[in-house]
C-alpha positions as CSV (number, residue, x, y, z in Angstrom):
1,M,82.4,74.7,169.0
2,K,84.3,71.9,167.3
3,T,81.0,70.8,165.7
4,A,80.2,74.2,164.4
5,M,83.7,74.5,163.0
6,D,83.4,71.0,161.4
7,D,80.0,72.1,159.9
8,V,81.6,75.2,158.4
9,L,84.5,73.2,157.0
10,K,82.2,70.6,155.6
11,S,80.1,73.4,154.0
12,L,83.2,75.0,152.6
13,L,84.4,71.7,151.2
14,Q,81.0,71.1,149.6
15,A,81.0,74.6,148.1
16,E,84.5,74.0,146.7
17,Q,83.4,70.6,145.2
18,R,80.3,72.3,143.6
19,A,82.6,75.0,142.3
20,E,85.0,72.5,140.8
21,S,82.1,70.6,139.3
22,L,80.7,73.8,137.7
23,V,84.2,74.6,136.4
24,Q,84.5,71.1,134.8
25,E,81.0,71.5,133.3
26,A,81.9,74.9,131.9
27,E,85.1,73.5,130.4
28,V,83.2,70.6,128.8
29,E,80.6,73.1,127.4
30,R,83.4,75.4,126.2
31,D,85.2,72.5,124.4
32,A,81.9,71.4,122.8
33,T,81.2,75.0,121.7
34,I,84.7,75.3,120.2
35,N,84.4,72.0,118.4
36,Q,80.9,72.9,117.1
37,T,82.2,76.3,115.9
38,K,85.2,74.6,114.2
39,A,82.9,72.2,112.5
40,E,80.6,75.0,111.3
41,A,83.6,77.0,110.0
42,H,84.9,73.9,108.1
43,A,81.4,73.3,106.6
44,A,81.2,76.9,105.5
45,E,84.7,76.7,103.9
46,E,83.6,73.5,102.1
47,A,80.4,75.1,100.9
48,F,82.3,78.1,99.6
49,A,84.9,75.9,97.9
50,A,82.1,73.9,96.3
51,R,80.6,77.2,94.9
52,I,83.8,78.4,93.4
53,P,83.4,76.6,90.0
54,A,79.8,78.0,89.7
55,I,81.0,81.5,90.6
56,R,83.9,81.2,88.1
57,D,81.5,79.9,85.3
58,Q,79.1,82.8,86.0
59,F,81.9,85.3,85.8
60,L,83.2,83.8,82.6
61,Q,79.7,83.8,81.1
62,K,79.3,87.5,81.9
63,A,82.7,88.3,80.5
64,E,81.9,86.5,77.3
65,E,78.6,88.3,77.0
66,Q,80.4,91.6,77.6
67,A,83.0,90.7,75.0
68,T,80.3,89.8,72.5
69,R,78.5,93.1,73.1
70,T,81.8,95.0,72.7
71,L,82.7,93.1,69.5
72,K,79.3,93.9,68.0
73,E,79.6,97.5,68.9
74,L,83.1,97.7,67.3
75,E,81.7,96.0,64.2
76,R,78.9,98.5,64.0
77,H,81.3,101.4,64.4
78,Y,83.6,99.8,61.7
79,E,80.7,99.5,59.3
80,E,79.6,103.1,59.9
81,F,83.2,104.3,59.3
82,K,83.5,102.1,56.2
83,V,80.3,103.7,54.8
84,Q,81.6,107.2,55.6
85,V,84.9,106.4,53.8
86,Q,83.2,105.0,50.8
87,T,80.8,107.9,50.6
88,T,83.6,110.4,50.9
89,A,85.6,108.5,48.3
90,Q,82.7,108.5,45.9
91,Q,82.1,112.2,46.5
92,H,85.7,113.1,45.7
93,E,86.3,110.5,42.9
94,S,85.9,112.9,40.0
95,E,88.1,115.5,41.6
96,A,90.8,112.8,42.2
97,V,90.5,111.6,38.6
98,E,90.8,115.2,37.3
99,A,93.8,115.9,39.6
100,A,95.5,112.7,38.4
101,V,94.9,113.5,34.7
102,A,96.2,117.0,35.2
103,L,99.3,115.6,37.0
104,L,99.9,113.2,34.2
105,L,99.5,115.9,31.6
106,D,101.8,118.2,33.4
107,S,104.5,115.5,33.7
108,A,104.0,114.7,30.0
109,R,104.7,118.3,29.0
110,E,107.9,118.5,30.9
């Protein structure tokens, strides 16, 4: 019976040693996975940081293009308004001259 008990204890001891070995392997694998993930995250951060100037330049270029389009549109509206004002002034020029002459003549009579 002592031999059977010794065999059981040896078997349990071997199982415990295998379990400890598996735990150590899992810990090493976990640490390697953590380190690899950290390295990948760091590389992704560096890649993003390297792209920031290009992203900024692209944004500024689009903003400048939009500003140029807006300026051209404003200039076009200004020119249209200027033409309207000049046309209206020309249409009412003779009326304004007559009113001014009448006003001067009225003030001269007084």
